[in-house]
N, C-alpha and C positions, 0 to 999 in steps of 0.2 A: 504494500500500500504506500503510495507516494505521500510524503510529508512536505509541508511548506517550509521554504527557506526564507531568510530575510534578516530577522533580528536574532542575535545569539541568545538573548534572554528567553526566547521561546523554547529552547531545548537545554537550558542551563540545569545541571543536576541539582537535586534538592540539597539544602545544607546538611552536612554530616553524612551524606550518602557516599561520598568518595573516600576510599580508604587511604591511609597514610603510607601504605606499603609501596615498595618498588613495583613497577609494572609497565605495561604498554597500552596505549590508548589509540582509538581510531575515530576520526571524524568522517561522517557519511553525508552525502547530499540528499536531496529530496527523493531521489530514486533508489536510495540505498547503496549507491556506489561509494566505496572507500576513497576519500580524496586526500587524506593525510594520515600518516602513522608516526607516532612519536613514543619515546620512552621517558621515564622519570624515576628518580630515586624516591620521590614522594609524589604519588599520583594526585593527592589532594592539593598540595602546594602548586604543582605545575598546572593542573586544569583550572584552578581558581584564578590563576594569572590571566587566562583567556577571557574571563567574564568580569574582571574587576573594573577596569576603566577602558572602554572600547576606544575612546578618542586618543588614548596614550599609546595604543598599539601601532606597530609598523603597518603601513598601507598594505603590504603583501599579506600580513597576518589578518588584517581586517577583511581583505578579499576572501581569504579562506573561510573565515567565520561566517560571512554573509552568504557564502555558497553552501555551507554546511546546514544540515537540518537535524543532526543527531550526533551523539558521541557515546562510545562505550569503551570499556577497558578490561584488561585481564591482569590479575595480580600474579607476580612471580616471586620466587624465593630470593634470588640474588641478582646483582647487576649484570652478571654474565648471561644469565637466562634471559634478562630483558634485552640485551644486545642480540641474542640469537633469535628471539621471537620477533623483534623489530625487523630484522633483516628478512626473516621468513615471510612476514606480512607484506613488506615492501615488494618482495619478489612475486608474491602471489597476487596482490591487488594492483600493483603498478599505480600508486596514487599520484594524481596530477600535481599536487603541491609539494611532493618530496623531491629532494635533490636526486638527480639521475645522471650518472656518469656515462658518457658514450665515447667510444674510440674516435679520435680525430682522423684515423685512417685504419685500414685493415692490415695488421702487422703479420708478417710471415714468421712461422716457427720452423725449427729443425725438429722433425718428429721421427721417432723410431717405434715401429708398430710391434712392440714386444708381445702383444696378445696373439699374433699370428704364429703358425708353425715355423715359418721362415721369416723372421723379422725383416722389415724393409725400412731403409732410410729415405726420407722424402721431405719436401717443403709442403707445409700445411698452413692453411688459414682458417679462421672461423672458430666454431665451437670445438672444445676439446673432447676427445673420445676416450672411452674407458680402455685401459690396457695399453695405452700409447705413452711413451716418454717424450716430453717436450723440452726443448732447449731454446732459449731466446726470451722474448721476441727479438728479431733483427729489424733494422730499419729498411733493408732492401733484400730481395730474394737472391740477388746475385752474390751478396756477401755469404749467404748460406752455401750456395753452390761452389764457390771458391774454396770454402773450408772443407766441404765434403770431398771435393776432388783431391785435395791434399791428403785427407785422412784415409781415403779408400786404398791408398798405396799400402798402408800399414794394417788397416782393418777392412779387408775386402768384403763388405756386407752387401747384400742384395739391394739394389735401388730400382729395379724394374717393376712395372705394373703387374697385376695378377694375370692379365691376358698374355703379356710377353713371357712371363714366367711359365705359364701352362704350355704355350706353344713350343718353347725351347725344350721342355720335358718330352713333348710328343715327338719332336723330330730328332731328339738326342744330340742337339748341337747348341752350345751356349751363345749368347749375344756377344757383341764386340768387346764389352767390358770384361767378359770372361777370358777372351783371348789375350788381352793386354794386362791381365793379372790385377784388374781393379774390381773384380768380383770373384768370389770363391766358387761360383757356379754350382750352388746346391741343386739347381734345376736338373742337372745331369748327373748328380751323385758324386761330384768331386770331393765334397765334404758331407759328413753326416749332419742330420738336424741338430744334434747336440753340439758339434764343433761349430756350426754356423751360429747357433745361439750364443756360444761363448764369445765368438768374434763380436756379435752385437752388444753383449754386455760390456766387453772391453771398450768398444766404441762409446757407449753411454758413460762409462767411468771416466774416460778421457774428457768428454764434453762436460762432465760434472765437476771437473777441476782436479781429478787425481791423475795428473800428467807426469809427474816426476818418475814414478815407478816404471812407466812404459819406456821413457827415454833411457833410463838407467839399464833396463833389460836389453834394449836394442844395442846400446853401446857395449855391454858385456858380451853379447853374441858377436858383435862386430870384431872386438879384440880377439875373441876365441877363434873366429874364422881366419883372421889374419895370422895368428900364431900357428894355425894348422896349414897355412899357405893356400887357403881357399879364398883367393883374392877377389874373384868375381862375386862371390857371396858376400864378402866383407864390403865390397863397393855398393852392392844393393842395400845392405843394412845401413851403410853410411847415408845413402840417399833417403832411406826411410827416416832416419833420425832428423835429417835436414827438413824433410816434409813436415814432421811433427813440430819442429821449431818454427817453421814459417807459419803454420797454422796458429801457433801460440802468439806470434808477433802481430797477427791481425787483431788480437784482442789486447787492448792497452792494459798494462799493469798500473794500477792506481793505488792499491793498498797492500798490506801485508799478505803473504801467501795464504794464510789461514782465514782471511776475512771472508765472511759469507753474509752479505747484507743487501737489502733493497733500499736505495736512496731516493726519497720522494720529495719533490718540490712543488710549490704552488705559484701561480701568477694569476691575479684576479683584478677585476674591476667591479663596479656596482652591479653589473648585469650578468657577467659570466666569469668562469674560472677555468684555468687549464692546469692539469696535473701531469707531471713528467716523472717517470720512474727509470732509474738506471739499475740494472741487475748486476751485482758484483758477486762473482763466485770464484773462490781461490785467489782473491785479490785482483781479478781481471774483470773488466766490463764485458759481460756476455751478451748484452742486448739492452734495448731501451723501448719504452712504450709510452704513449701519451693519451690523455683523455681530455674532453672538454665538458663543461656542465653549465646549464642555465640556473642561475641562483633565484629560484622562485620564492624563497623565503629568506629573511634576514639571518645570516649565519656568520659565525666567526671562523677564522682559519682553523682553529682546533676542531670545530664541529665539522668542517669540510673534510679534514683529515680523518676524523672518526668514521664518517659515512663512507669515505673512500676505502679505508682499510676493511670495513665490513663487506663492501661489495666486491673488493678485489680478492680477498682471501677466504671468504666464507665457504667456497666450494673447492679451494685449492687442495691438492694432494700433499701429503706430508713431505714427499721428496722435493716439492717445489717451494716449500716454505723456507725462508732464510732464518738464520740464528738471530739476526739483528735487523730492525727496521728503523732507519734514520728519517725523521720527519721534520718539517719546518716549524711546527707548533704541536704541543702535546694535546691529545684528545681530552675532553672534559673528564671522561671516565677512563683514564689511561691504564690504571691497574686492571680494570675489568677487560679492556681491549687486549692487553698483554696476556691475561689469563686465557681469554678465548683463543687467541692465536697459538698459545702454547699447547692448548688442548688439540688444536688442529694439527700441529706439527708433532705432537707426542714428545715434545722436549721444550725446554725453556726458550721463549722468544722475548727479546728485549726491545722495547719501543722507547726511543729517546731522541733528543735534539742535539746534534753535534755542536760543540762550542769552540773547538780549536783543532789545529793539526790538519792532517791529510783528509780526514773525513769532512771537516768543515769546508776545506777547499773544494772537494768534490761536490758538496752540497751547493756551493755557489755556482759551479759549472752546470749542475742540473737546473738551478733556478734560471740561469740565462737561457737554457733550452726551453724551459716552460714559458718564459716571456716570448721567445721567438715562436713557439707553437701557438700561443694565444694571438699574436700578431698575424700569423699566417691564416689562422682560422677566421679572423675578422676580415682579412683581405678576400678570402674565398667567399665568405658570406656576403660581403658588400659588392662583389663583382657579378653576382647572379642577377640577371635582368628581371626575372620574375619576382625575386625577393625585393629588389629596389622599387619596382612598380607597386608592390603590395605595401611597402613601407611608406611611400609617398601618399598613397590613398588613405592609409590609416591615420597619417598626420592630418590630412585634409578633413577626415571625418571627425577626429577628436577635437580639432580647433574650429570646426564648422566653417571651413573655407569653401569658396565656390568651385575651386579646382585644385588639383594636386600642386604643391609648391615645387615647381621644376627647378627654380633657383632659390637656394637658401643661403643667407649670409649669417654668420655667427660672430659675436663680439665678446671679447674677454679683456679684463683689465688686470695688470700685474704691477706690483710695486713691493717695496720693502719698507714698512713703517712709514708710508707716505712719500718716500724718496724714489727718484727715477721712475715716475709713473708712466707706464706705456700701455697701449692697447693693441689688440690684433683684430683683424677682420679676415675670416676664411670663407671661401665660397665653395658650395657643393651644387653641381648641376646634374640633374637626373640621378641623384643619389651618389655621385662620384666627386671626389675632390678635384677642384680646378686650381692648382697651385700657382699658375700664372696670374690668377686674379687676386691672390692674397695681398693684403695691405697691412702696414704697420703705422701706428700713430704715436707720436711723443706728446703726452697729455699735459696741458698747461695747468688745469685746475688741481688744487691740493685739498679739495673738500670731501674726499671719499669716493667710493666706487660708484654710488648713484649719480653724483655730479659728473664723474668721469664718463660714464655711459652716455649721459645727456650730451656732453660736449662732443664725444666721438660721433654719435649719430647725427648731430647737427652738422658737423664738418663733412661727414661723408655725403649727406643728402644735399647740402649746399653745393658741393662739387657736382653732384648728379644734375641738379637744376641748372647750374652754370653751363655744364657741357651740353645739356639739352638746348639751352639758349644759344650756345655757339653753333649748334647744328641747324638752328632755325626751327626746331620743333616747338619752342615756346619762347616767350620773352618775359623775364621776371620784372615785376613792377618795382617801384621804389621800396616796397616793404619786403621784397624777396619772395613774393607769391607769384603763382603762375598767371601769365597774361594770355593774350591771344596769340595766334601763329604769326611768325615773322613774315614780312613781305618778301625778303630775299630767300631763295632756296637754300636749304641746309645740306650737309653732307652725311647726315645720319650718324650712327655711332662710330664710324671709321674716320680717323684723323687723316685729312687729305695730304698732310705734309709727310707723315711717316708711313701711311698705309696700314697702320695697326689700329686695333680697337682703342677707343678712348678709355682712360683708366676707370671712370665712374659712369660710363654711358648707359650701362644696363642696370635697371632696378631689380631688386629681389622680389620674389613673391612672398617670402617670409623672412623676417628678422628674428633671430634667436639671440638672447643675451644670457650670459652665464650669471644666474642669480634667480631670485624669487620675485614676489610682487613688486617691491620698490624699484628694482632694476627694470622690470618690464614696463612699469608706469613711466619711468624716466625716458625710456626709448620712445614710448608712444607720445609723450609730451613734446619731445623734440620734433617728431614727424608732424604733429598738429601745428606747431609753431611755423613750420615751413609750408604748411598746406598740402602735405603729401597724405592722401587718404586711400591709396590703393595698395598699401603694403601692410600685411598682417604682422603682428608682434607677439612674441611669447618669451617667457623666461624658463630656464631649466635649472632647478636647484640641485646641487650635488648630493646633499645628504640623503634625501629620500627619492631622488629622481622624479620630483614632481614638476609638472608643467603648469606654469602660471600665466594667466592672461591679464592684461592691464585692467585694473579696476575691480577684479574679482576678489572676493574674500576667501574663496576656497580654491584649491588647485584642481587641475584636471588630472585624474589618475588613469594613466594608460596601463594596460596589462603588462606585467613584467616580461612576458614572453613575446610581446608584440614587436614586429619588425620596425614599426614606426618609432617606438621609444628607443630601440637599438640605434636607428639612424640619427635621431636627435642627440643621443649620448655621444655617438662617434663624432658628430659635427662639433659638439661642445668640447670634447676632449682634444680635438685637433686645434681649436681656437686657443685652448689653455696651453697646449704645447707650444704653439707659435708665439704666444705672448710671453711665456716664460723664457723662450730662447732669446727673444729680442731684449727682454729685461736684463738677462744675464750679460749679454754682450754690451749693453749700454752701461751697466754697473761696472763691468771690468774695464771699460774705457775710462770711466771716471776714476777708478782706482789707480790706473796707470798715468793719469794726468800729473804733471809736475808744475811747480811754480816757474820753471824755466820755459815752459811751453809758450808763454806769452811774450817772451823777449824777442823783439823784432830783429831779424837778421841772424838769429842763432839757430843753426840747423841741427839735425839729429847727431851728426858726428861730433860737433863741438860740445853739444849738451852731454854726450856720453863721456867725452874727454874731461869735462869739468867734474862730473860726478865721480869718475875714476880717480881724479887727482885729489879731491877733497873728501870723498867718501859719502857725503850726504848733502842735501840742500841746506840743512841747518848749519853745518860748518862753512858752507859756501857763503851763507848770509853773513857770517861773522868775519869773513875775509875782506881785506881792503882791495881797491882797484889794482894796486901794485902787485899784490899777491896773486890776484886773478890773472894778471898779465904773464905770470910764470908758466901758465898752461900753454902748450904749443897751439898756435892758431888763433890765440886771443890777443887782440891789440888793445891799446889804451882806450880807444873810442868805445868799442863794444864792452870793455870792462866797466866803464862808467855807466853804460846803459844797464848792465847786469846789476850793478850796485844799486842804482836808482830804482829798478823794477823790484828787486827783492826787499828793499827798504820800504817800499810802498805796501808790501804785504799781499798783493794780488796781481795775477798776471794781466798783462795788457790785452784788451779785447782784440780778437782777430778781425781784420778788416774784411768787408764783404768781398772785395776783389781777391784778396790773398787767401782767404780761408773758406771759400764757398764749399770746397770739397771736404773740409774738416768738420763742418757743422752737421749736426744731426738733422737730416731731412724729416719733415713731418710725415711724409708718405713715401714708403719704399716701393719700388715697382714690382717686386716679386720675392718669393721666399729665397733667402740666401743673398739678396741684394744688399746694397748699402743701407744702413739704418739712419 
């Protein structure tokens, strides 16, 4: 029977009915579908938090509660049982509001089918099969094939398919690998099933990290063959040793030989997270694997790690479990997670955060890979035409626009305690960045971010109106408002002198500012002052990813999984990155400025010579003109100018003619151009 959803109070459990024991709870929608599964040390304390103050909850949690129509729970004895039941329910019900990790690609494994009568070595993807040993995953299938090709010389295990194996047995003749001694040819009875299985087990032992005993055994046999003057056999054994060593060289040594660990790192933003794992066995990186996840509920790094460990290891075999799991943040129930993993491995598993040494260095490498994985995922997602079209339409629907915003401009302000205030303008057309259209502003106002946004929007759209006036599309009247069309014909948005588009000739369909209601209102006020009424405005607040419209008391809450919110976030983050880059460059230029920079006629070489001679500007300021003349290249006239300038305490202003290239331009032509 369907129940009505809407207010959480309609299905709030009666006071005192929730036990204080640890357990697992489920929220269901009006049709009885499970939409969220969670666990708690105290069910009463955790569930009461959902119904205490609805307005104080995170918007994602609010969305889950308004979708839900019922809640139930199951009491368990320990936190480990709670973890196990939580994972079982998540797997069974696939709740829409739970974190779900998905592979960012299909990773290949090196598999040995030990469950068959004649085990086979092959490359496998997808779900794991019972009775098969897996090694990896590897980033590329060719890396597996190169390793297998080297190892088959020493461990000639079958690699052919079931059809090829059967046909070879029928005709009594092995395949090519059998003739070149890279297969022991069990298909024609060259070895018994027991001997072939022993070869397969040795192959697995070598891949599992027990490498030294095989190399020592071959070297011993090689020396024995040489002492018996069996030089051809000794040469073959030497080549076998070299093949094993080359196979080992393909796997980097990063930690001590006995190290058996999975190194896990996170890279996240407010909407998504990427997880990267490096598998270290015997001190060597045996493979890596990555996942991405949509953050449908507010989660901490520790909670993301806990969910990941449960989903990754819950069904792993004991042979694939490491002795040590290195994580970027400890799970909230770290002891329970470690106990659960230890039960899975049937031996102790330690979960910890590396603090120093080689393991910390490796963690930093994995973190860089996780950031790259998240960036690549975003690029793939943004480059899909269907996804971009959907995102633009979702933005139009959420903001009640007449049409999809094909051109979006986003503005962000950056400063350090009110100094070196700058702003950025980034442009996205059809959902893709147009870096040639990016602009940078050196902000004059010192009255805060709201006033800075107002100034920047005014300057940008004044330029737009001016360039429209220059093209003959309109004539601004004395108040800077639009007038009628010009009598003389214009040239449109293309500059007739350069043949390039004018810098501000194209208006956006949507202006996005980094901030909430006040920033959006400031941008709208600037447009109203200029008489621009065909450009929509919104603000995007970082903390809760809320979309604010000018004059509205409440934000527009877009679904966390929507492509529209993802595009707005990507536009905002790009504007933030571009503003930060400009701010840092401007601040670094200010730090490098010297009191000598304003001395007329004093070039870089002589400034450097002065500083090298006196050691600092302070000592130079204390020197007389005669002492300054001791520096090679400094004459009496320039020495007097230096003394006068430094005595004044401030550098002489650079003239317009001489210093035009040194001044910060208000508007830079493109990313990476002069600021």
